[in-house]
Phi, psi and omega in degrees: 000133181271134177271131179249140179240145173262158181289131179278132178231106184300331180300333178294340184256355178270077192261343178212169187297326180294317178293318179298318180297317179295320178297315180293321178298317178297322179292325180287337179285346178280152176269009183259109181296333178294327179293318178296318179299316179296320179298317179296318178296320178296320178295318177300316178296319180296317179291324177295321179294320179294317179299316180297317182292326183279341179287322183295000000 
């Protein structure tokens, strides 16, 4: 039997401000500026998805 995996999208799990704040705080604790940049982009995508869903 073949195992199938779906693509993981962190933006799907950034559902409220408390979770977003914790995610951003964890990214700022890293010494990797690319990680912070990626976290900000993921938050932007999550907020865009929420805005899109609420418009419909």
